[in-house]
C-alpha positions in Angstrom: -69.5 -107.3 59.1 -66.1 -107.3 57.4 -66.1 -103.5 57.5 -67.0 -103.5 61.1 -64.3 -106.0 61.9 -61.7 -104.0 60.0 -62.9 -100.8 61.7 -62.4 -102.5 65.1 -58.9 -103.7 64.2 -57.9 -100.3 63.0 -59.3 -98.6 66.0 -57.5 -101.0 68.3 -54.3 -100.5 66.4 -54.6 -96.7 66.6 -55.4 -97.0 70.3 -52.3 -99.1 70.9 -50.2 -96.5 69.1 -51.7 -93.8 71.2 -51.0 -95.7 74.4 -47.5 -96.5 73.3 -46.7 -92.9 72.5 -48.2 -91.7 75.8 -46.2 -94.3 77.7 -43.0 -93.2 75.9 -43.8 -89.6 76.7 -44.3 -90.6 80.4 -40.8 -92.2 80.5 -39.2 -89.0 79.3 -41.6 -86.5 81.1 -38.8 -85.2 83.2 -37.2 -83.7 80.1 -40.4 -82.0 79.0 -41.3 -78.4 79.5 -43.0 -77.9 83.0 -46.2 -76.5 81.4 -46.6 -79.2 78.8 -49.2 -82.0 78.9 -46.5 -84.6 78.7 -44.8 -83.4 81.9 -48.0 -84.4 83.8 -48.2 -88.0 82.6 -47.2 -90.3 85.5 -43.9 -92.0 85.1 -45.4 -95.2 86.6 -47.8 -95.3 83.7 -45.0 -95.5 81.1 -43.1 -98.1 83.2 -46.2 -100.3 83.4 -47.0 -100.1 79.7 -43.5 -100.9 78.7 -43.2 -103.7 81.2 -46.3 -105.3 79.7 -44.9 -104.9 76.2 -41.7 -106.5 77.4 -43.6 -109.5 78.7 -46.0 -109.9 75.8 -43.9 -109.0 72.7 -40.3 -108.1 73.7 -38.7 -106.0 71.0 -35.4 -104.2 70.7 -37.0 -100.7 70.9 -38.8 -101.8 74.1 -35.6 -103.0 75.7 -33.7 -99.9 74.6 -36.4 -97.6 76.0 -36.6 -99.5 79.3 -32.8 -99.4 79.6 -32.7 -95.7 79.0 -35.6 -95.1 81.4 -33.8 -97.1 84.1 -30.6 -95.0 83.5 -32.6 -91.8 83.8 -34.1 -93.0 87.1 -30.7 -93.9 88.5 -31.1 -97.7 88.2 -28.0 -98.9 86.3 -28.4 -102.5 87.3 -31.9 -102.6 85.8 -30.7 -100.8 82.7 -27.9 -103.4 82.3 -30.5 -106.3 82.3 -32.4 -104.6 79.5 -29.4 -103.6 77.5 -28.0 -107.1 77.5 -31.1 -108.4 75.9 -30.5 -106.2 72.8 -28.9 -107.7 69.7 -25.3 -106.6 69.0 -25.6 -103.0 67.7 -24.3 -99.5 68.2 -27.4 -98.8 70.3 -26.5 -101.7 72.6 -22.9 -100.6 73.0 -23.9 -97.0 73.7 -26.3 -98.1 76.4 -23.8 -100.5 77.9 -21.2 -97.7 77.9 -23.6 -95.4 79.9 -24.5 -98.2 82.2 -20.8 -98.8 82.9 -20.2 -95.1 83.7 -23.2 -95.1 86.0 -21.7 -98.1 87.8 -18.4 -96.2 88.0 -16.6 -98.6 85.6 -14.9 -95.9 83.6 -12.5 -98.2 81.6 -15.4 -100.5 80.6 -17.5 -97.5 79.6 -14.6 -96.2 77.4 -14.4 -99.6 75.6 -18.1 -99.6 74.9 -18.0 -96.1 73.6 -15.1 -97.2 71.3 -17.2 -100.1 70.0 -20.3 -97.9 69.4 -18.5 -95.6 68.4 -19.4 -92.4 70.1 -16.6 -90.0 69.4 -18.2 -87.1 71.2 -18.4 -89.1 74.4 -14.9 -90.4 73.9 -13.5 -86.9 73.6 -15.3 -85.8 76.7 -13.7 -88.6 78.6 -10.2 -87.8 77.2 -10.6 -84.1 78.0 -11.7 -84.9 81.5 -8.7 -87.1 82.1 -6.3 -84.6 80.5 -6.8 -82.1 83.2 -5.6 -84.6 85.8 -3.2 -86.9 83.9 -2.2 -85.9 80.3 -0.2 -89.1 79.9 -3.3 -91.2 80.6 -5.3 -89.0 78.3 -2.7 -89.4 75.6 -3.0 -93.2 75.8 -6.8 -93.0 75.6 -6.5 -90.7 72.6 -4.2 -93.3 70.9 -7.1 -95.8 71.2 -9.5 -93.3 69.6 -7.0 -92.7 66.8 -6.7 -96.4 66.1 -10.5 -96.8 66.1 -10.8 -93.9 63.5 -8.2 -95.6 61.4 -10.0 -99.0 61.5 -13.3 -97.4 60.5 -11.6 -95.6 57.6 -13.2 -92.4 58.7 -12.8 -89.0 57.0 -9.2 -87.8 57.1 -10.3 -84.7 59.0 -11.3 -86.9 61.9 -7.9 -88.6 62.0 -6.2 -85.2 61.7 -8.2 -83.8 64.6 -7.2 -86.9 66.7 -3.5 -86.5 65.7 -3.6 -82.8 66.6 -5.0 -83.7 70.1 -2.3 -86.3 70.5 0.3 -83.6 69.8 -1.3 -81.3 72.4 -1.3 -84.1 75.0 2.3 -85.1 74.2 3.3 -81.5 74.8 1.4 -81.4 78.1 3.2 -84.6 79.1 6.5 -83.1 78.1 6.1 -80.1 80.4 5.7 -82.4 83.4 9.1 -83.9 82.8 12.5 -82.6 84.1 13.3 -79.5 82.1 15.9 -80.3 79.4 15.8 -84.0 80.1 16.0 -86.6 77.4 12.5 -87.7 78.3 11.1 -84.2 77.9 12.8 -83.9 74.5 11.4 -87.2 73.4 7.9 -86.1 74.2 8.4 -82.9 72.4 9.5 -84.8 69.3 6.6 -87.1 69.7 4.3 -84.1 69.7 5.9 -82.9 66.5 5.3 -86.3 64.8 1.6 -86.0 65.6 1.3 -82.4 64.4 3.0 -83.4 61.2 0.6 -86.3 60.8 -2.4 -83.9 61.4 -1.0 -81.5 58.7 -0.5 -84.4 56.3 -4.0 -85.8 56.9 -5.6 -82.4 56.4 -3.2 -80.5 54.0 -5.8 -77.7 53.5 -5.9 -76.9 57.2 -4.1 -73.8 58.3 -4.4 -74.6 62.0 -2.6 -78.0 61.8 0.2 -76.4 59.7 0.7 -73.7 62.3 0.8 -76.3 65.1 3.5 -78.2 63.2 5.4 -75.0 62.5 5.3 -73.9 66.2 6.5 -77.2 67.4 9.3 -77.3 64.8 10.3 -73.8 66.0 10.3 -75.0 69.6 12.6 -77.8 68.6 15.0 -75.5 66.7 14.1 -76.9 63.3 14.0 -73.7 61.4 13.7 -75.2 58.0 10.5 -77.2 58.9 9.1 -74.2 60.9 9.5 -71.9 57.9 8.0 -74.5 55.5 4.9 -75.0 57.7 4.4 -71.3 58.3 4.7 -70.7 54.6 2.2 -73.5 53.9 -0.2 -71.9 56.4 0.2 -68.5 54.8 -0.5 -69.9 51.3 -3.6 -71.6 52.6 -4.8 -68.4 54.3 -3.0 -65.2 53.3 -5.1 -63.4 56.0 -3.6 -65.5 58.8 -1.7 -63.2 61.2 -0.2 -66.2 63.0 1.2 -67.6 59.7 2.7 -64.2 58.6 4.1 -63.4 62.0 5.4 -67.0 62.3 7.5 -66.4 59.2 8.8 -63.3 61.0 9.7 -65.4 64.0 11.8 -67.7 61.8 13.4 -64.8 60.1 14.4 -63.4 63.6 15.8 -66.8 64.6 18.0 -66.6 61.5 19.2 -63.1 62.4 17.2 -61.2 59.8 15.6 -58.4 61.9 14.6 -56.4 58.8 12.6 -59.3 57.4 11.2 -60.0 60.9 10.1 -56.4 61.3 8.4 -56.5 57.9 6.5 -59.6 58.7 5.5 -58.0 62.1 4.0 -55.0 60.3 2.0 -57.2 58.0 0.8 -59.4 60.9 -0.3 -56.4 63.0 -2.3 -55.1 60.1 -4.3 -58.4 60.0 -4.7 -59.0 63.8 -2.5 -57.2 66.4 -3.7 -59.6 69.1 -2.7 -62.8 67.3 -0.5 -65.1 69.5 2.4 -65.2 66.9 2.2 -61.4 66.5 2.6 -61.0 70.2 5.5 -63.5 70.2 7.3 -61.7 67.4 6.8 -58.4 69.2 8.6 -59.9 72.3 11.4 -61.1 70.1 12.0 -57.7 68.5 12.0 -55.6 71.7 
């Protein structure tokens, strides 16, 4: 009798797992391949099973699954109800962020993505804003950078954010009155960010070149030369770094050295941006 009872319990448990898996598949059937068995499982079946689970034994995974399913079906209000029942966690923050976006509450969504944190989603929001309003995007990226600092994340993550801040500061500068004090201030702000990126990731050629280019733009020949030299030492095969040294040499009136750097840069990559820039200078 004991063996029979155990067999019944095991069978019931296996049956429950099978139903639960089928119900989960039903909720995500829209993402399945059209020819697969899962794609033919009625969505309503999954909703009913999970609704019963929610009533009988509410659990975090049930609430999270129902919240995601509600989002997928275009019901952010229902998703919000389920997400709010979850304990504080990155999963809860992530769901609340996506609910906020679905309800057209962009600022709230950004805050929840920061809390999660979901840096991929945050970057997507910043990039989307940058196309319309680089200053607003700059302020959002500042929040991302502060979050990275608070988390004590890898220096490369902070370097990437600093580099993006530099790019956004430059975009903001070009929207100001040419030659104005405000434009110059933004250009100097961009340089501070590029320097910070180069300091946070000292083995990155890209950040060193960004700092070098900005220094050159601001007329700081000594800094430009130092950063181009650092980039060249990090990657002797960098045409941009080699040609960048030539640009600085040209600024200093040394055409012979600039021409020599140009020849070296062309041998590496004749289409590199700094090679093209040096060619224009030497015409």
